[in-house]
Structure formats: structure tokens, C-alpha cells
N, C-alpha and C positions, 0 to 999 in steps of 0.2 A: 607192476608190469613195465617192462622196458619198451620205450618207443623206438621207432626205426632209426632215429638219429644216433642212438647209443649202440646200434649194432653195426658190425663191419660187413657190409654187403658188397660183393663184387658182381661182375656180370654173370658168372656161373650161378650165383645165388638167385639172381633175378630170373634166369631161364628156368631154374629148378622150381621157383615159386609158381611159374606158369604151368609147367608140366605136372606138378604135384596135385593140381586141382582135378586131374583125371579127365580133362576135356579131350585131349587127343586120343587117349585110349578108348573113350566112348565113341569117338568118331570112327576109329578103326573097327570097332565092333559092329558099326553100321555099314561098313564096307564103302565108306565115302571116298571118292577119288579127288584129285586135285581140282576138279571143276567145282567142288563144294566150297573151295576157298576163293572162288571168283577168278581163277586163273584163266578160264576158257569160256567166259560167259557168252561170247558171240556164237561159238559153235553150239553151245547148249541151247540157245534160242532157236538156231536153225533146225536143230533136231527135235524141238518141242514146239509144235504149232500152237499149243495152248498158251505159250508165253505171250504176255501182253505188255502194252505200254505201262500199265499199272504195276506189273511185276518189275519192269525195268526201273521205274521210278523208285520203288522200294529198294531195289538193289543199289541204285545210285546214291540213295540216302546213306546207306551203311558204308559205302566205299568212298564217297566224296564229301557229302554235305554234312555228315555228323560232326566233322572236325572243322567246319567252316562257320565261324560265328555269324557271318552275314547271310547264311543260307536261309535262316528262319524268316527274315524279312522278305526275301524274294519269293519263297514258297507261299507265303501268306497271300500273295496277290492272286494266285491261281484259285479258281472256285473249287477245284478238286483236291486241293492241298489237304494233308492231314492236319487235324487240330494241333496247335502248338501247346506246349506245357507252360502255363502261366504261374509264376511263383508269387505267392502272397504271404506277407509276414503278419502274424497275429500279435498285436500289441495290446496288452491287458488294459491300457489306458485309452488308446485310440481306436481299438478294434482292428479290423482287417485293412491293411495298407499294402498297396502294390509296391514293387521293388523301387520305383523311382521316388516313392514317398516315405521310405523307411527313414531316410536322413542319416547324418553322420555324427549326431550328438554322442559324445563319449567314445568316439573312434580313436584308438591310440595312434600315435605318430608312426611307430615302426615296431618291429619285433617278429619273432617266429611264432607260429601257432600250431596247436594240436586240435584236430577236429574229430568229433565222434558223431556219426549220423545214425538215426534210427527211424525206420518207417513205423510210426505209431499205429496208424490204422489205414486201411484201404476201404473206402466206402463207395461202391459203384452205384450209379443211378438205377432206377427200375429198368430203364431201357437198356443200359449196358449189362445188367444182370441177364437179360434175355439174350443179348449177343454172346455172352459167355456160354450159355446153354446151347446155342446153335452152333458155335464153333469149337466147343469142347476143351479149349485150352488157351492160356494167355501167358504173357511174359513181361515182367517189369525189369528193365535193365538200368542200373545206376552206375555212373562213372564219375570218379573224382580224381583230378590230376593236379600235380604241382605246377606252379608257374615258373619256379626256379629250382634247379637241381640242389640236392643236399650237398654239403661240403664233401669233397672227395669223389663225387660222382659226376660224370660228364653228361648224363642223360636224366631228364625228368622222369619221375615215377608216377604210376597211376594205380588206382584201386578200382576194380570192376566187380560188380556183384549182380547176380541175376536171380530173380525169383520166378520160378515156373509154377503156374497154377494148373493143376491137373484135377479138375472137378470130377467127382464120382457121379457118373451118369448125367453130366451137365449141371450138377448142383454144386454151387459154391459152399465153402464152409461157413459156419455161423459168423456174424459180424465180429464177435469178440475174438475170433481166431484169425481174422484177416489182418495180421500184422507181419512184419518182416524186419529182422535186424541184420543189416548188411555186415556188421562187425563180426557176427558169429561165423560168417563164411570166410572171413579173413584170418581166422585163428588168432595167434598171438599179436598180429599186426592190426588190431582193431582201430587204433588211433592213427589218423592220417596226418603226418607232419607237413605243414605248409611253410617252407622257408620264406621269410619276408611277409607272410600273411596273405598271399595271393594264390589263386588256383582257378580251376575250371571244373564245372560239373555238367552232366547231362542226365535227363530223366526221360526214358522212353518206355511206353506201355503199349503192347500190341497183342492182337488175338490171331490165332490160326487154328486150322483143323488138326486134330491129333494125328492124321495121316501124313502131315508135312514132315520133312526131314528134321526140322527144328524141334518139333514136339516129340518125334521118335527119339531124338537124342536124350531128352529128359526121361522118357519112358525107359530107355536103356539104362540110364544112370540109376533111376529108382529101383529097377529090377535087380541090378547088380549090387546095390547097397542094401536091399531089403527094406527100404523105407516105404511107408504107406501114407505118409502125410500128404494132404492135398496141395501143400505149398512146399516146393523143393527149392532150396537155396544152393547156389553155386558161386564160389568166389575166386577171384584172381587178385591176390594182394601183392603190392609192391612190384608190379611188372614195368619194364621199360616202355616208354612211349612207342617205340617201334613194335613191341609185342602187342600193345593196345591196338595199333593199326591192323595187325594181323587178325586179332579177335574181331575187329569190325568187318573184315573181309569174310571171315568164317560165318558170322551172323548173316551177312548179305547173301552168301552163297546158299546157306541152309534154308533161308526163308523165302528165297525167290521162287521156289517151285510150287508155292501155294498162295492162295489169296491171303493178304494181310489186311486186317482192319485195325486201325489205330485208335486207341483211346486218347493218347496224346503223344507228341513227338518233339524232341528238342535237339538242336545242335549245341556245340560247346557254348556255355555261358560263363563269362569271367566273373569270379566272385572274389571279394576282397574283405579283409578284416583289419587293415591298417591304412593310414593315409598314404604311406609309401607305396603300398600295393595298388591303391586306388589311382594314384597319379602316374604309375608306371604303365598303365594300360589305356590306350585311346580306343573308345568305342563303348558299346552298351555293356553295362556291368551291374552287378547285384551285390549289395552289402551282405556279408555273412555275419550274422549276429546270433548270439546265443538265444534260444527260444524255440518257438514253434512256427514252421512254415506250412503253407497249404498249397498244393499243386492242383490246378483246375484246368481242364481242356479249354482252349481259347473259344471254341464254339459254344461253351456254356457259361462264359464269364459274365455275360449280360444278366443271365438269370441269377447267378451267384451274387452279383452286385446288388440286385433288387432285394434279395432276401437276407443278406448277411448283416445288414446294419443292426438288426435286432437280435443277433445271435452271438454266441460265445463258443470258445473251444474249452471243453471240459473232459478230462481223462482221454484226450486225444481225439475227440469227436465233436462235431458241430451241433449244438443243441440250443434251445431257448435258455436264457440266463437263470431262470428259476428251477431248472431241472436238478433233481437230487442225484447224488452219486449212484444210488441204487437203480435209477431209471434212465441212465445215460444211454445204454445200449438200445433200449426200446425207443427212446426219444429220437436217437440218431437215425433210426430206420424210417422215421416218419417226418424227418426234417430235410428240406431241400431235396426231395426225392427225384427231381429231374436233373440233378448235378452229380457228376462223379468227382470225387476228390481223394487225395491222399494227404495225410498229415505227417509232417517230418519233424522230429525233435533234433535240434542241432546243439551240441555242446562245443563251444569254441573257447579255448583257453590259451593264454600265453605259455610257451614252453619255458620251463626253468632254464637258466643259463647252464646249469650243471649237466643238462641232458644233451647239450650240443657237442660235447667232447667225444 
């Protein structure tokens, strides 16, 4: 498979990659106006007395705070703030370690990187499973951005992938099917090239009523494609950062008209896989290391910490260490039942010099 660096992409290609995902055609079929893009949110509020401060906060997140790395710290001060996405690395020797404790042992000095991300499993807590049933739908959005443009391009690129959960009569699929591979939504551009080994990622998981315009969008896509799967993937590969900002506004506009309940929320987090990339960024950052990451809502991290010391990750799920492979699914359903988590497999490899040409 060719990676992006070996392909000649110009601005027309980038725009085409955005439109080819079918996002705008689906919006047209819903009859959405420019207000859905957040162009006229103030008049929309005036016309809709149901619009609340909570709706505005959600709208502001997608339009302003998601690309502000410092927004997470300021939001966490508010008692009504959405839970933050906490990234934890699973080390087979040391167990579960938070981002600041991963360490830089073995971190290469410099070089370009190719990254492959896979959501191994999504395991909602008992309480969050009930929230899914009450709200009828959810959405996990993953964004991966370059920190430095590829040679020959003036703008950084981003990969965005959205998993929409459309439970049948409020019932989620079996745990074994609660997986999502962002790469499959990106077609041939499954591997994300990170020049210099640095980038940014965001993980946002929220729930809404199926009557919301956001959930209507996915109902429309599913009906137009004839898909019956309870998890629908939509990908925007290799789009310019300016296009990513437009996508943010679209999400903000489409989700504002309905109550949004967050499982977890994150603004841009800087990730690095070389010393050069680490030293190039001032602020909070996370080492991107090959292996398994776990994302846990910040309001459940205390419970996770108390229980995780005697647990392991096996076949992408958190279970007691003596669990056999045949019993992993059943054991995971009865382990840390008060904690929602997703497990992420990260493959991060240096890009061969020949692929840079």
C-alpha cells in the first residue's frame, strides 16, 4: 500500500477527498441551511426559545474549544463541564500508566512516522449502557492531525473518522461487535504520515436523540447506502486543516438543536514519537508509542485507578490476569462495570526513506 507521502496531492485532491465522503450530499438531502454550519447561530437562538446555555456550551466547544489545547484545563474547573478523555497506556510490564508516566525510554531522536489507529473495543459501563437506551444514539469522533506539513504542501493535513451508534430499539450490539477501525473509513489512506513524528489527536464521544439533526444525518446515510449495521463509520481522509475547521462547525451546528450528553470530551492533544517532535512543542503532550491505549472519562478515573492494578488487557478488553481467551468477552462484561472505556491499538513505525520521495 502506498502511503500519502508517495502520492502527489494538490489542493483539488484534498477538497475532493472531503466531498467524496458524501457528507455534503447527505446534508443536502436533509434540507439543511447555512445555519447548520454555525453561520447564523445567534438568530437561531432567538428563533428557538428551547435553546439553552448548555446547547451554547456544546456549540462553542465544536467551534472554538476543540482546537484549543488549553481549553480542557479551563473546562475542568466548572462543575458542569463534560468529562475529559483521559489517555492511559497499557505497559505489559508496569500495567496501566498515565500519559505523564509513559516515559521516553527508546524514543528516537528524529524521523518521520507512519501511524495506524484501531479502536479495538468500546466497553460502556452499566450506567452508560442505560444512557444509550434512553437517548437512542451516540457518536465517537476521532481526529488525527499532522504537526508539520508534508514536503510540497503548504497546509497540514488531518484525518477525521466518525462512528455513529444506531442501536436497534435502544439495544447496543454485543460486546464482541463493539469495535471500530477508523482506517476502513479512510480507504487507501489508512496510514497517517506524521512528518517529524509529531501530531495532534482528539477523542470525543457523545449521545443524542435520534430526532436530532446529527442523528438524522446518519439515518439518511444508512438508508441511502442500504447498510443495516448498528455501527456506521464515516471518514474524511487527508483533508486540509481549513476543511477540518469546517467539519467542526458542521458538527457544532447539527448537534446544537438537541441535548448532548458526553461520555468524554477532548480538545487537541499534542502527541509525539520522536525527541525532535517532543522538544518542538511547549505545553501538555502525550508520547505516541506502539501498543495499547485506554481512554477513560475523567469522572471515572478514580474508580478505574482503584480496580486496574490487578487487571490486564487481553484481546483488547480489561479482565483479570488468569482469564482464558475463551472467557474474555464474558469476563470483560463483569469487570469494572462502573467504568466506560475504549481500547485503542496504535501501530507507530518509522517511514522508510524511500517513501518520502
